[in-house]
C-alpha positions as CSV (number, residue, x, y, z in Angstrom):
1,M,26.7,-72.3,-10.8
2,T,25.4,-69.3,-9.2
3,P,27.0,-68.7,-5.9
4,P,23.8,-68.7,-3.7
5,W,24.7,-65.8,-1.8
6,I,24.0,-63.9,-5.3
7,E,20.1,-64.1,-4.9
8,P,19.8,-62.6,-1.4
9,L,22.2,-59.9,-2.3
10,A,20.3,-59.1,-5.3
11,R,16.8,-58.5,-3.5
12,R,18.5,-56.2,-1.0
13,L,19.8,-54.3,-3.6
14,V,16.5,-54.0,-5.4
15,L,14.9,-53.1,-2.0
16,W,18.1,-50.5,-0.9
17,N,17.4,-48.3,-4.2
18,R,13.5,-48.3,-4.4
19,R,13.6,-46.8,-0.2
20,R,15.8,-44.6,-2.4
21,L,13.9,-43.9,-4.9
22,Q,10.8,-43.6,-2.9
23,R,12.7,-40.8,-0.3
24,R,13.2,-39.1,-3.8
25,L,9.5,-39.4,-4.4
26,Q,8.7,-37.8,-1.3
27,A,11.0,-34.4,-1.5
28,R,9.4,-33.6,-4.5
29,M,5.8,-34.1,-2.7
30,P,3.6,-30.7,-2.8
31,Q,4.0,-28.8,1.1
32,Y,0.8,-28.5,2.3
33,G,0.7,-24.4,2.9
34,D,1.5,-23.9,-1.2
35,W,-1.0,-26.5,-1.9
36,C,-4.0,-24.1,0.4
37,T,-2.6,-21.4,-1.5
38,R,-3.2,-22.7,-5.3
39,F,-6.4,-25.3,-4.8
40,D,-7.6,-24.1,-1.5
41,A,-7.8,-20.6,-1.1
42,L,-11.3,-18.8,-1.9
43,D,-10.8,-16.5,-4.7
44,E,-13.3,-13.8,-6.2
45,A,-13.9,-16.7,-8.8
46,T,-14.7,-19.6,-6.5
47,R,-16.7,-16.7,-4.0
48,A,-19.1,-16.4,-7.3
49,A,-18.9,-19.8,-7.5
50,L,-20.3,-20.6,-4.2
51,Q,-22.6,-17.6,-4.3
52,Q,-23.9,-18.9,-7.1
53,R,-25.0,-22.5,-5.2
54,L,-26.1,-20.9,-2.2
55,A,-28.4,-19.1,-4.0
56,A,-29.6,-22.0,-6.1
57,L,-30.2,-23.9,-2.4
58,L,-32.3,-21.2,-1.1
59,A,-34.6,-21.2,-4.0
60,Q,-35.4,-24.9,-3.4
61,G,-37.1,-23.9,-0.6
62,D,-35.6,-26.5,2.2
63,A,-32.9,-24.9,3.3
64,P,-32.5,-26.2,6.9
65,T,-31.5,-23.8,10.2
66,I,-28.6,-25.3,11.5
67,G,-28.2,-25.6,15.2
68,L,-24.9,-25.3,17.2
69,L,-24.0,-25.9,20.5
70,L,-21.3,-24.3,22.1
71,E,-19.4,-26.7,24.5
72,P,-18.6,-25.0,27.5
73,M,-15.1,-25.0,28.1
74,K,-12.4,-22.4,29.8
75,S,-10.7,-20.7,27.1
76,A,-9.2,-17.0,26.5
77,I,-11.9,-14.6,25.1
78,A,-9.8,-14.3,22.0
79,D,-10.9,-17.6,21.2
80,H,-14.5,-17.0,21.5
81,A,-14.5,-14.2,19.3
82,A,-12.5,-15.9,16.7
83,L,-15.1,-18.6,17.4
84,L,-17.8,-16.5,16.8
85,Q,-16.0,-14.1,13.6
86,S,-15.6,-17.6,11.8
87,L,-19.4,-17.7,12.4
88,Q,-20.7,-14.4,11.6
89,V,-18.7,-14.4,8.3
90,Q,-20.4,-17.7,7.0
91,L,-21.7,-17.5,4.0
92,Y,-24.6,-20.0,4.8
93,P,-27.4,-17.8,7.1
94,H,-29.7,-20.1,8.2
95,W,-28.0,-20.7,11.7
96,Q,-28.2,-20.4,15.5
97,L,-25.8,-21.0,17.8
98,S,-26.9,-21.6,21.7
99,V,-24.0,-20.9,24.4
100,A,-24.2,-22.3,28.2
101,V,-21.0,-20.3,29.7
102,R,-19.5,-22.2,32.6
103,E,-20.1,-21.6,35.6
104,G,-17.9,-18.8,37.7
105,D,-17.1,-17.9,33.9
106,V,-17.6,-14.1,34.4
107,D,-15.7,-13.1,31.3
108,S,-17.1,-15.6,28.9
109,A,-20.0,-15.1,30.2
110,A,-20.2,-10.9,29.5
111,F,-18.6,-11.3,26.1
112,W,-21.3,-13.9,24.9
113,K,-24.5,-11.7,26.6
114,S,-23.0,-8.4,24.8
115,Q,-22.7,-10.4,21.0
116,A,-26.3,-11.6,22.2
117,A,-28.0,-8.1,22.4
118,T,-27.2,-7.6,18.5
119,D,-27.1,-10.7,17.0
120,S,-30.2,-12.4,16.9
121,R,-28.9,-15.9,15.8
122,L,-27.1,-15.8,19.4
123,Q,-28.7,-17.7,21.9
124,I,-27.7,-18.1,25.8
125,V,-29.1,-21.3,27.4
126,P,-28.9,-22.7,30.8
127,V,-25.8,-24.9,31.7
128,A,-27.0,-28.4,32.1
129,T,-25.8,-31.8,30.8
130,R,-25.0,-32.1,27.2
131,A,-28.0,-34.3,26.5
132,A,-30.1,-31.8,27.9
133,R,-29.3,-29.3,25.7
134,L,-29.2,-31.6,22.8
135,N,-33.0,-32.9,24.1
136,S,-34.2,-29.0,24.0
137,T,-32.8,-28.5,20.4
138,Q,-35.3,-27.4,18.1
139,Q,-33.4,-27.0,14.7
140,P,-33.7,-30.1,11.7
141,W,-29.9,-30.4,12.1
142,L,-27.3,-29.8,14.8
143,A,-23.6,-29.6,15.4
144,F,-21.1,-29.0,18.5
145,T,-18.2,-26.4,18.3
146,D,-16.3,-25.0,20.6
147,T,-13.5,-22.0,21.0
148,S,-11.0,-24.3,19.5
149,E,-12.9,-23.9,16.1
150,R,-12.6,-21.9,13.1
151,W,-15.1,-22.7,10.7
152,R,-14.4,-21.7,7.3
153,E,-17.0,-19.3,5.4
154,H,-18.4,-21.9,3.2
155,A,-18.5,-24.7,5.5
156,L,-22.3,-24.6,6.8
157,L,-22.9,-24.6,3.1
158,L,-21.7,-27.1,1.5
159,L,-22.8,-29.1,4.6
160,A,-26.3,-28.1,4.3
161,E,-26.0,-28.4,0.7
162,A,-24.7,-31.9,1.0
163,A,-27.8,-32.7,3.4
164,V,-30.8,-31.4,0.4
165,H,-29.0,-33.5,-1.6
166,H,-28.8,-36.6,0.1
167,P,-32.0,-36.9,1.8
168,G,-31.8,-39.8,3.6
169,C,-28.6,-38.8,5.6
170,V,-28.8,-38.7,9.1
171,L,-24.8,-37.4,9.4
172,V,-22.3,-35.2,7.3
173,Y,-18.8,-34.5,7.5
174,G,-16.0,-32.7,6.4
175,D,-12.1,-32.4,6.3
176,E,-10.5,-30.6,8.9
177,D,-6.6,-29.1,9.3
178,R,-5.0,-27.0,12.2
179,L,-3.8,-23.9,12.8
180,D,-0.1,-23.8,14.2
181,D,1.4,-21.0,16.8
182,A,1.6,-18.7,14.1
183,G,-2.1,-18.9,12.4
184,Q,-0.4,-21.5,9.6
185,R,-3.0,-23.5,8.4
186,S,-0.9,-27.6,8.9
187,E,-1.7,-31.2,9.8
188,P,-4.5,-32.2,6.9
189,R,-7.1,-34.2,7.8
190,F,-8.8,-35.6,4.7
191,K,-10.5,-38.6,5.4
192,C,-12.6,-41.2,3.4
193,D,-16.1,-42.4,2.9
194,W,-17.7,-43.8,6.0
195,N,-15.9,-46.3,7.6
196,P,-17.6,-48.4,9.7
197,D,-14.3,-50.4,10.8
198,L,-11.9,-47.3,11.3
199,L,-14.9,-46.1,13.3
200,L,-13.6,-48.8,15.8
201,S,-10.0,-48.1,16.4
202,H,-11.0,-44.0,16.8
203,D,-13.2,-41.0,15.6
204,C,-12.3,-41.1,11.6
205,I,-15.4,-38.8,11.5
206,G,-13.9,-35.7,14.1
207,R,-14.9,-32.3,13.2
208,P,-17.4,-30.4,11.6
209,A,-20.1,-32.9,11.9
210,L,-23.6,-32.0,11.1
211,G,-26.3,-35.0,12.8
212,R,-30.0,-35.2,11.9
213,T,-31.1,-33.6,15.3
214,A,-33.6,-36.1,15.3
215,S,-31.1,-39.2,15.0
216,L,-28.4,-37.6,17.6
217,Q,-31.2,-37.0,20.3
218,A,-31.8,-41.2,19.8
219,A,-28.4,-41.6,20.3
220,A,-28.1,-40.3,24.0
221,P,-27.3,-40.7,26.7
222,L,-24.0,-38.6,26.5
223,D,-21.5,-38.6,29.0
224,D,-20.4,-35.1,30.5
225,E,-17.5,-36.6,32.8
226,A,-15.5,-37.3,29.1
227,P,-14.7,-33.9,27.4
228,G,-12.8,-35.9,24.5
229,P,-13.9,-39.5,24.2
230,W,-17.8,-38.5,24.2
231,R,-17.6,-37.5,20.6
232,H,-16.1,-40.9,19.6
233,A,-19.2,-42.7,21.5
234,L,-22.0,-39.9,19.9
235,A,-20.2,-41.0,16.4
236,L,-20.5,-44.6,17.5
237,R,-23.8,-44.2,18.8
238,G,-25.3,-42.2,15.9
239,T,-24.4,-44.7,13.4
240,G,-25.3,-48.2,14.4
241,G,-26.9,-49.8,12.1
242,R,-26.3,-47.2,9.4
243,T,-24.8,-46.9,6.1
244,A,-22.5,-45.6,3.7
245,E,-26.1,-43.9,1.9
246,H,-27.0,-42.5,5.6
247,I,-23.5,-41.1,6.2
248,V,-22.3,-38.3,3.9
249,H,-18.5,-36.9,3.8
250,V,-18.3,-33.7,2.5
251,P,-14.5,-34.0,0.6
252,H,-13.0,-30.4,1.3
253,V,-11.5,-28.2,4.3
254,L,-14.1,-26.6,6.2
255,L,-12.9,-26.2,9.4
256,H,-9.9,-25.7,11.6
257,R,-8.6,-26.3,15.2
258,T,-6.0,-24.7,17.3
259,A,-3.2,-27.7,17.3
260,S,-2.6,-26.9,21.2
261,A,-6.1,-27.8,21.7
262,A,-6.5,-30.6,19.4
263,A,-3.3,-32.7,20.7
264,Q,-5.2,-32.1,24.3
265,E,-8.1,-33.6,23.4
266,E,-7.6,-36.0,20.5
267,T,-8.1,-40.1,22.2
268,A,-10.1,-42.6,21.3
269,S,-12.4,-44.7,23.4
270,V,-11.9,-48.0,24.7
271,A,-15.2,-47.7,27.0
272,A,-17.6,-46.4,24.2
273,V,-15.8,-49.3,21.2
274,Q,-16.8,-52.0,24.3
275,A,-20.1,-50.6,25.1
276,H,-21.0,-50.3,20.8
277,L,-19.8,-54.1,20.5
278,A,-22.2,-54.9,23.6
279,R,-25.2,-52.9,21.3
280,T,-24.3,-54.4,17.8
281,G,-24.4,-57.9,19.6
282,E,-20.7,-58.6,18.6
283,R,-18.1,-60.9,21.0
284,G,-15.3,-58.8,21.5
285,T,-13.0,-56.8,23.6
286,A,-11.7,-53.7,23.2
287,E,-8.4,-52.3,24.4
288,P,-5.9,-49.4,24.2
289,Q,-3.0,-50.0,21.6
290,P,0.1,-49.1,23.6
291,G,1.9,-46.1,22.3
292,F,-0.5,-44.9,19.8
293,D,-3.7,-43.6,20.0
294,G,-6.5,-45.9,19.4
295,V,-8.6,-48.9,19.7
296,R,-7.9,-52.5,19.1
297,V,-10.6,-54.7,19.1
298,R,-10.2,-58.4,19.2
299,F,-12.6,-60.2,18.2
300,A,-13.9,-63.5,19.9
301,L,-13.0,-67.0,17.6
302,Q,-15.8,-69.5,17.9
303,E,-15.8,-72.4,19.1
304,P,-14.9,-74.5,17.7
305,P,-12.5,-72.8,15.8
306,P,-13.7,-73.4,12.0
307,P,-11.4,-75.3,10.0
308,V,-9.4,-73.1,7.4
309,T,-7.7,-74.1,4.2
310,L,-4.4,-72.2,3.0
311,L,-4.2,-72.4,-1.0
312,I,-0.2,-71.7,-1.9
313,P,1.0,-71.9,-5.6
314,T,4.3,-72.3,-6.4
315,R,6.7,-73.5,-8.9
316,N,9.7,-74.7,-7.9
317,G,11.2,-72.2,-5.6
318,L,12.3,-74.2,-3.2
319,A,14.1,-72.0,-0.3
320,L,10.9,-69.5,-0.7
321,L,8.7,-72.5,-0.4
322,R,10.1,-73.8,2.4
323,Q,10.5,-70.6,4.4
324,C,6.5,-70.1,4.0
325,I,5.7,-73.3,5.0
326,D,8.1,-73.7,7.8
327,S,6.8,-70.4,9.4
328,I,3.2,-71.3,9.0
329,L,4.0,-74.7,10.8
330,Q,6.1,-73.3,13.6
331,R,5.1,-70.1,14.4
332,S,1.4,-70.2,13.8
333,T,-1.8,-71.1,16.6
334,Y,-4.4,-71.2,14.9
335,P,-5.7,-75.0,16.1
336,N,-7.5,-75.8,12.7
337,Y,-6.0,-75.4,9.6
338,D,-5.0,-77.8,6.4
339,I,-2.7,-76.4,3.4
340,V,-3.2,-77.6,-0.3
341,V,0.3,-76.8,-1.7
342,I,-0.5,-76.4,-5.7
343,D,2.3,-77.4,-7.8
344,N,2.5,-75.6,-11.1
345,G,5.0,-77.8,-13.4
346,S,7.5,-77.3,-10.5
347,D,10.9,-78.8,-12.1
348,D,13.7,-78.5,-10.1
349,P,14.4,-82.3,-8.5
350,A,15.1,-80.5,-4.6
351,C,11.8,-79.2,-4.4
352,L,10.1,-82.2,-5.8
353,A,11.3,-84.0,-3.0
354,Y,10.4,-81.6,-0.5
355,L,6.7,-81.6,-1.8
356,Q,7.2,-85.4,-1.8
357,Q,8.5,-84.9,1.8
358,L,5.4,-82.5,2.6
359,Q,2.7,-84.9,2.0
360,R,4.2,-86.9,5.5
361,D,2.6,-84.3,7.5
362,S,-1.5,-84.6,7.4
363,R,-2.5,-81.3,7.5
364,I,-0.4,-80.8,4.1
365,C,-1.9,-81.9,0.7
366,V,0.1,-81.4,-2.7
367,R,-1.8,-80.6,-5.5
368,R,0.2,-80.7,-9.2
369,D,-1.4,-78.9,-11.9
370,D,0.7,-78.6,-14.9
371,S,-1.2,-76.0,-17.0
372,P,-0.4,-72.8,-17.8
373,F,0.1,-70.9,-15.4
374,N,-3.0,-68.8,-14.0
375,F,-2.9,-67.8,-10.7
376,A,-6.6,-66.6,-10.6
377,A,-7.7,-70.7,-12.1
378,L,-5.4,-72.4,-10.0
379,N,-6.7,-70.6,-6.6
380,N,-10.0,-71.8,-8.4
381,A,-9.6,-75.4,-8.9
382,A,-8.1,-76.1,-5.8
383,A,-10.9,-74.1,-3.3
384,A,-13.2,-76.2,-5.3
385,K,-11.5,-79.4,-3.1
386,A,-10.7,-77.4,-0.4
387,R,-12.5,-78.8,2.9
388,G,-12.1,-75.5,5.2
389,E,-14.8,-73.8,6.1
390,Y,-12.6,-70.7,5.6
391,L,-9.9,-69.8,2.5
392,A,-6.6,-68.1,2.5
393,L,-4.8,-67.4,-0.3
394,V,-1.5,-67.2,0.9
395,N,1.3,-66.6,-1.6
396,N,4.4,-69.4,-1.5
397,D,7.0,-66.2,-0.4
398,I,5.3,-65.3,2.7
399,E,6.8,-65.6,5.6
400,V,4.4,-65.4,8.9
401,I,5.8,-62.4,11.8
402,T,2.3,-62.4,14.5
403,P,1.8,-65.7,15.5
404,G,-2.4,-65.4,16.2
405,W,-2.3,-63.8,12.3
406,L,-4.8,-66.1,11.2
407,E,-7.3,-66.1,14.4
408,E,-7.4,-62.1,13.9
409,M,-8.1,-62.8,10.0
410,V,-10.9,-65.5,10.5
411,T,-12.3,-63.3,13.6
412,L,-12.7,-60.6,11.4
413,A,-14.1,-62.8,8.4
414,A,-16.6,-64.2,10.3
415,R,-18.0,-60.8,11.5
416,P,-21.6,-59.8,10.0
417,G,-21.0,-58.7,6.4
418,V,-17.0,-58.9,5.7
419,G,-15.9,-60.2,1.9
420,A,-12.3,-60.2,2.7
421,V,-9.7,-59.9,4.9
422,G,-6.2,-58.8,4.5
423,A,-3.0,-58.7,6.0
424,R,-0.1,-56.0,6.7
425,L,2.7,-57.5,5.1
426,W,6.4,-56.6,5.2
427,Y,8.9,-56.0,2.8
428,S,12.1,-57.6,4.2
429,D,13.8,-54.6,4.6
430,G,11.3,-53.8,7.1
431,T,9.3,-51.6,5.3
432,L,5.7,-52.0,4.4
433,Q,4.5,-53.5,1.4
434,H,0.6,-54.0,1.7
435,G,-0.9,-51.3,4.2
436,G,-4.5,-52.4,2.0
437,V,-5.2,-51.2,-1.8
438,I,-6.5,-48.1,-2.9
439,T,-8.1,-48.3,-6.2
440,G,-7.2,-45.5,-9.1
441,I,-4.3,-45.2,-8.0
442,G,-1.6,-46.1,-11.5
443,G,-4.3,-46.0,-13.4
444,G,-5.5,-49.1,-11.9
445,A,-4.9,-49.7,-7.7
446,G,-1.8,-49.6,-5.8
447,H,-1.0,-50.3,-2.1
448,A,-2.0,-47.8,1.2
449,H,1.1,-46.3,2.3
450,K,3.8,-48.5,0.7
451,R,7.4,-48.0,2.1
452,L,6.4,-46.8,5.7
453,T,8.4,-47.9,8.3
454,R,7.1,-49.3,11.6
455,G,7.7,-46.2,13.2
456,E,5.7,-44.2,10.7
457,P,1.7,-44.0,11.1
458,G,0.6,-42.9,8.1
459,L,-2.1,-40.0,7.2
460,M,-4.1,-39.8,10.4
461,G,-3.5,-43.0,11.9
462,R,-4.4,-45.5,8.9
463,A,-1.4,-47.2,8.7
464,Q,-2.0,-48.5,12.1
465,R,-5.5,-49.1,12.2
466,L,-8.2,-51.5,11.4
467,Q,-10.4,-50.6,8.5
468,T,-13.1,-50.8,5.6
469,L,-10.7,-50.8,2.2
470,S,-11.5,-51.3,-0.9
471,A,-9.2,-54.2,-1.8
472,V,-6.6,-56.3,-0.4
473,T,-4.2,-58.2,-1.8
474,A,-4.3,-62.3,-2.5
475,A,-0.6,-62.4,-1.4
476,C,-2.4,-63.3,2.0
477,L,-5.8,-63.1,2.0
478,V,-9.0,-64.8,4.5
479,L,-12.3,-65.2,3.5
480,R,-15.6,-67.5,3.9
481,R,-15.5,-70.0,0.9
482,S,-19.2,-69.2,1.3
483,A,-18.6,-65.9,0.0
484,Y,-16.0,-67.3,-2.2
485,E,-18.4,-68.7,-4.4
486,Q,-20.8,-66.3,-4.3
487,V,-19.0,-64.7,-6.6
488,Q,-17.3,-67.3,-8.6
489,G,-14.1,-66.9,-7.6
490,M,-11.4,-65.5,-9.5
491,D,-12.2,-64.3,-12.8
492,A,-9.2,-66.9,-14.4
493,E,-10.4,-65.3,-17.9
494,H,-9.8,-62.1,-17.4
495,F,-7.4,-62.0,-15.0
496,A,-4.8,-65.1,-15.1
497,V,-2.5,-63.2,-13.2
498,A,-2.9,-59.5,-12.4
499,C,-5.7,-57.3,-11.4
500,N,-7.6,-61.1,-10.4
501,D,-8.1,-60.0,-6.5
502,I,-9.0,-56.6,-7.2
503,D,-11.6,-57.9,-9.0
504,L,-12.5,-60.4,-7.2
505,C,-12.5,-57.6,-4.2
506,L,-14.5,-55.3,-5.6
507,R,-17.3,-57.8,-6.8
508,L,-17.5,-59.3,-3.0
509,R,-18.3,-55.3,-2.2
510,A,-20.6,-55.1,-5.4
511,A,-22.6,-58.2,-3.7
512,G,-22.7,-56.1,-0.6
513,L,-20.0,-57.1,1.7
514,R,-16.9,-54.9,2.8
515,N,-13.4,-55.8,2.5
516,V,-11.4,-55.6,5.6
517,W,-7.5,-54.5,6.2
518,T,-6.1,-55.5,9.6
519,P,-2.4,-54.6,11.0
520,F,-2.3,-56.5,13.3
521,A,-1.9,-59.9,11.3
522,E,1.7,-59.0,10.0
523,L,3.6,-61.3,7.9
524,Y,7.0,-60.9,5.4
525,H,6.1,-60.6,1.6
526,H,9.4,-61.3,-0.1
527,E,7.7,-59.8,-3.3
528,S,7.2,-61.7,-6.6
529,V,10.4,-63.6,-6.0
530,S,9.6,-67.1,-8.0
531,R,8.1,-65.5,-10.7
532,G,9.9,-62.8,-11.6
533,R,9.4,-59.6,-12.3
534,D,6.7,-58.7,-15.1
535,H,9.5,-56.4,-17.3
536,A,9.5,-59.3,-20.0
537,P,7.9,-58.0,-23.4
538,E,5.0,-60.4,-23.2
539,K,4.9,-60.2,-19.4
540,K,4.1,-56.2,-19.5
541,Q,2.0,-57.2,-22.7
542,R,-0.2,-59.2,-19.8
543,F,-0.3,-57.1,-17.7
544,L,-1.6,-53.9,-19.6
545,R,-4.2,-56.3,-20.9
546,E,-5.4,-57.7,-17.7
547,L,-5.5,-53.7,-16.3
548,G,-7.6,-52.4,-19.5
549,A,-10.0,-55.4,-18.6
550,M,-10.0,-54.6,-14.7
551,Q,-10.7,-50.5,-16.5
552,T,-13.8,-51.4,-18.7
553,R,-15.2,-53.4,-16.1
554,W,-14.9,-51.0,-13.1
555,G,-14.6,-48.1,-14.9
556,A,-14.6,-44.4,-13.4
557,S,-15.5,-46.1,-10.4
558,L,-12.1,-46.6,-9.9
559,D,-10.7,-43.2,-9.3
560,H,-13.6,-42.4,-6.6
561,D,-12.5,-45.3,-4.5
562,P,-14.7,-44.1,-1.2
563,A,-11.5,-45.1,1.2
564,Y,-9.2,-42.7,0.2
565,N,-9.8,-38.9,-0.5
566,P,-9.8,-36.7,-4.0
567,N,-7.9,-34.6,-2.4
568,L,-4.8,-37.1,-2.1
569,T,-2.5,-37.9,-5.2
570,L,-3.1,-41.4,-7.2
571,A,-0.1,-40.9,-9.0
572,N,1.7,-42.9,-6.3
573,E,1.1,-44.9,-2.8
574,N,1.8,-42.7,-0.4
575,F,-1.1,-40.3,0.5
576,A,0.5,-37.4,-0.4
577,L,-1.2,-34.3,-1.2
578,A,-2.9,-34.4,-5.1
579,D,-2.0,-31.9,-7.7
580,P,-4.0,-30.8,-8.5
581,P,-6.9,-32.3,-6.7
582,R,-10.0,-34.2,-8.1
583,V,-12.8,-31.5,-6.4
584,N,-12.7,-28.2,-6.5
585,L,-15.0,-25.3,-4.6
586,R,-16.8,-24.1,-8.0
587,Q,-18.9,-27.5,-8.3
588,P,-20.2,-29.5,-6.3
589,W,-18.4,-32.6,-5.2
590,F,-21.1,-34.7,-5.9
591,A,-21.8,-33.5,-9.5
592,E,-19.5,-35.8,-10.9
593,K,-19.2,-38.8,-8.9
594,P,-20.3,-41.9,-10.4
595,K,-21.5,-44.5,-8.7
596,Q,-20.3,-47.9,-8.3
597,P,-21.1,-50.3,-10.7
598,R,-21.8,-53.9,-10.5
599,P,-19.7,-56.5,-12.7
600,G,-21.4,-57.2,-16.1
């Protein structure tokens, strides 16, 4: 008989080895400076291609004039000159800069007046409130700027090109990075496409951002007393009620900011998020995240709390199942749930005795299903008999950490337009197992920021922020029962074991719902212990078959996850730089981007 300490020791060795391999992998990842030289430098051929794109845009006859409002700020004249130089070398010619100089700033006033005397695109305007300057703007498109910014010479061209190509849009934004004290590029901000849930945590739009003037004017008033958070407030106001068709992301670094100025101003606005909730009619409380630049929203739970049915498939694995059930019963604070344990052929006498014992609890039902293992079919059959208004798909190797995990996930699943909600799952060794799912990784999908520790925020803090994602894992997933039924549950025919949760989420998205991941529902995931790994030949063949079915159904759209960025790798799950990136400056980024298909 195998000693009881062998299995946990083996698991810890596996986890230790995974972390070792992850560290070796990270050491081999491209460094940003080298990456910029190889993939983001404007060589002669790239400039020629950009000039051709400019000529084509101007030939259409509808190239807009872009207004730029310079934010008055105390800074060295060298910073004013550097900003101006970055604008004067723009490939795109149709822009105008409006300058309002701070009262008493004699040197800045003299600099800008001298420059305006020789460049007709510069305009000195009266010092007024931000809203007044915005409302006096005549140009159809507008961007705010300040002296910490250095616009790359193709920035306005790519922003204008995107605005013209998407005539219904009201906002266009690009990626950015930082300039360190030595003037070297660092800290890339490779953003995702429009992400309304991420915007509740911080200003994920950032800079550069080009807004349709009429839309920005309608979003006023603006707060002149808050030099940092007002941009977050404007982003929330200007995008309220908008969809992805109205908000366009250009996946290229178009602007550098001095790192020192960015560090002083980067903050999120709790007040702006609270006001946004009031405008949209959502009940919730915005609060700062301690020790982290972000906002957390605690959405209100409806009264009485809706019933939730937890579906937990299992086969033997007594120790894991007991740990899972005990942690739910002893640590969960949600007041209205029941548990359906789906016993798929357990034959261990001790486990069968435990299952019999569980049914003494009125909250627990054991459903025996001896059919061949099919994760999707097991959940579908149990969901059809569930009493809950909400369903929680839970693996038997899950262990609760956050007592309010179910409240968090149910309140998110209850929000308008939300499909599936996923949790933050940790490995037994305390590293991140699931930060949401990114499609395209490894040819199928992978988990975001896998193997981060608790002290690591991830790219732009995304391992610690609420956000819209393409998919989440069914190891712990909550959704409305009506949404599950709307897409006819999981596809048990094509995805018996693997990819069924990814496919479910993508079909929810195709039905017009968005999937959400929250870092505020935390659980351990002692991954795949009860069923084992898929290394056996027959299991590997089954996995490849199901992966192929997903690729056939969803096609090239898998490689264009809107919650990701084409400058980030699909080779692993750590948000490293792509080598090479899936976009380049010699052709428009939208030229070959496939539309999201609907499942056949």
